[in-house]
C-alpha positions as CSV (number, residue, x, y, z in Angstrom):
1,X,29.4,-21.4,76.9
2,X,29.3,-20.6,72.5
3,X,25.8,-19.8,71.5
4,X,24.6,-21.3,68.5
5,X,22.1,-19.7,65.9
6,X,18.7,-20.5,66.9
7,X,17.8,-19.9,62.9
8,X,20.1,-22.9,61.8
9,X,19.5,-24.7,65.2
10,X,15.5,-24.1,63.6
11,X,16.9,-25.1,60.1
12,X,18.5,-28.4,61.0
13,X,15.7,-29.1,62.7
14,X,13.0,-29.0,60.3
15,X,15.5,-30.6,57.9
16,X,15.7,-34.1,59.9
17,X,12.2,-33.3,60.2
18,X,11.1,-33.9,57.2
19,X,14.0,-36.7,56.1
20,X,11.8,-38.4,60.1
21,X,9.0,-38.1,57.5
22,X,10.1,-39.4,54.0
23,X,11.9,-41.8,55.4
24,X,8.3,-43.3,57.2
25,X,5.2,-42.2,54.7
26,X,7.6,-41.7,51.5
27,X,10.6,-44.8,52.2
28,X,10.8,-45.3,48.0
29,X,12.0,-41.5,48.0
30,X,14.0,-41.7,50.0
31,X,15.5,-44.2,47.8
32,X,15.6,-42.2,44.8
33,X,17.6,-40.0,46.5
34,X,19.8,-42.6,48.1
35,X,20.7,-44.5,44.4
36,X,21.0,-40.4,42.3
37,X,24.1,-39.4,45.6
38,X,25.5,-42.8,45.1
39,X,25.5,-42.9,41.8
40,X,26.5,-38.9,41.4
41,X,28.8,-38.2,44.3
42,X,30.1,-40.8,45.5
43,X,31.1,-42.6,42.2
44,X,34.5,-44.9,42.7
45,X,35.7,-42.5,39.3
46,X,35.0,-39.4,40.9
47,X,36.1,-40.2,44.2
48,X,39.5,-41.6,42.2
49,X,39.7,-37.9,39.3
50,X,38.4,-35.4,42.0
51,X,39.8,-36.5,45.0
52,X,42.5,-34.0,45.8
53,X,40.3,-30.5,44.5
54,X,37.2,-32.0,47.3
55,X,40.4,-32.9,50.3
56,X,41.7,-29.0,49.7
57,X,38.9,-27.4,49.7
58,X,37.7,-29.5,53.1
59,X,40.8,-28.4,54.3
60,X,39.7,-25.2,53.6
61,X,37.3,-24.9,55.2
62,X,38.3,-27.0,57.8
63,X,40.6,-24.2,58.7
64,X,39.1,-21.4,58.4
65,X,35.7,-22.5,60.5
66,X,39.4,-23.3,62.9
67,X,40.4,-19.9,62.6
68,X,36.5,-18.2,63.9
69,X,36.5,-20.6,66.4
70,X,40.0,-19.8,68.0
71,X,38.9,-16.1,66.8
72,X,35.9,-16.5,68.7
73,X,36.7,-18.3,71.9
74,X,40.3,-16.1,72.6
75,X,39.1,-12.7,71.4
76,X,41.7,-12.7,69.0
């Protein structure tokens, strides 16, 4: 069985917990963050101009993660 680092679980658990509290108590902050992300990172012109750069970066990261996982499972 694959073991996940407990610190990683703790980090993502706290992140999701804070996000949930933000949705309950401060929805205006969540809406502002969503607007900033939509205007900057998910902007259609930005995606159109930088799609190859992001695509190659994601392919590289994905291939590296697959190799790391496979080599650990298959003991290469």
